[in-house]
N, C-alpha and C positions, 0 to 999 in steps of 0.2 A: 551842952553836951556837944560834942564835936561831930558833924556829920560830911561825908566825902561831898554827898551831894549838895548838900548846902554851898558848902566851900567852893566847888566847881561853878555853880550858879553866881555865885557874888562876884567870881575870876570873869564872868562873861562881862560884866559892865566895863571892866577895864582892858579886855583883850582883844586884839586885832584877829583877822580871818584864821593867822596860822595858829595862833594859841589857841582858837576855837575847835579847829582840827586836832590837835594834841590833845587838850582836853576832853573831847569826845571820846578820842581814841584810847585815852588812859582809864576814863571812865567806864567805858565798856569794857576795858580789860578786868578793871576790878569786879564789876558786877559780874563778868564771866568765871571769875575765880571764886567769887560769893556764891555760884551755883544760881545766879538769878538770869538765866540767857535769854528769857525775851526781854527783858530791859537791857542787856548787852546787847543785842541784835539792835535795838532800836537806835542807840548812842553808835555802836560801831556803822551802823548804815548812814547814820546823819554824818560821821566823820569822812565816810567814804565818799559821799556825794560832795562834799567841799573839799577834798584834797582832789577829785576829778576836776570839779570846778577850777581849783588853783595849780591844775597840773603839778600837785605835789610828788617831788621824787618817793615820797614813803607810801603813795598811793598802793602798791603791791603788798607791805606790810600791812596795812589797813584793810585790804582786801581779804589777807590770810586770817585777820581777826573776825572779819564777817563770816567767813567759811567757819571759824572755831567755834562762834557763837551758836550758827545754824546748826552744828554738828551736837553741841550740849543740849540745844532746846529740841532738835531731835531724839537724841537718847533720853532726856527726861519725857518726852510723850511717849516713847515708845516702853519705858520702863514702866509710866502708868498703864497703859495701854495692855501689856502683857500681865502686869498686876490682877487688872480688871477683868481682861480676859481667860486668865487662870481660874480666878473666882467663879466666872459665870460659866467655863469649860467644864470645871467639877460638877455645877449645879446641875449642869445640862445632862452630864455622864451618869450624877446619880437619878436623873428623872430619869432616864433611857433603862437604867437596871433597876428601877423599882418598877416600871410597866412592863419589863423583862419577868419580873419575878412574879406580878400580877398577873401576867398570860399564864405563865407555868402554873400557878395555884387554881387557875380557871381549868385547865388542862387536866390537872390532877381531879378537880370535882368533874371533870366528864369522864375520866377514865372508865368509870364503873360504865357509863352507859355504851362509850365507845370499844370496849373490851372485846365485846363480842362479835365486833365488827373485824371482816379479813383484812389483814395487811395493815393494822392500827396498831403502832404500839408507842406507849407512854415516853419510853426511853428516847426514840427517835423523833417524837413530838417535841421533848424539852431541848434536844440537840439541835432542831432546825430553830424553835424559837431563841434559844442563846446564841445560835449563828447571827439570824436577824438582828440582835441588840447589839452583838458587837461590829456588826456591819454599818449600823445607824452610829457609833460612837465614832469608827472609822473615817465615814462620811464627814463628821461633824469637826474631826480634827484637819481633813481635807481642806474644807471650806476656812476654817481658821488659816492655813498656811497661805491659800490663795487671798486672803483680806490682810495679811501681812504683806504680801508680795506687791499687791497694789500700793498700800501704803508708803513702802520703802522707795518705789520707784517714783513716785511722785514727790517723794523728797527728795530724790537724786536730782530729778528734773529742776526744781527749783532752786537747787545748788547751782548746776551748770547755768543758770538764767543770769547770776553773778557777774560770768565772764560773757 
């Protein structure tokens, strides 16, 4: 069976440095096209390092392929993170909702005892409990946004380091 990777590796034996740069560059592009950004980045970076060392005129094109591989890698990580976080976020919200409902059930049980006390109302107590539960869900979403922001800023900085 024909494999692009094995073909390119065999070509290294017969290639000079310019051909190695070209092979790494094309291999990185092929891997990027096949949605394998981690491997693509490795080969694109190798091509970039070799082209800089050789003062190749195609260094800019190779740098763009490095950026494209980093972008695809980041998109892949972000997609995975969002999928994981969405599941975790829904699970946490469900836990908060069940806790809220348990607290309302406890308030309902205590309503007979507390109904004789002036100023206490079951409706007000449940409204307060529901409001607290909603605030907890909102805080969870805000924390999720800040973790996303920290992730994106660190990835932007790593992309800028290439220049």
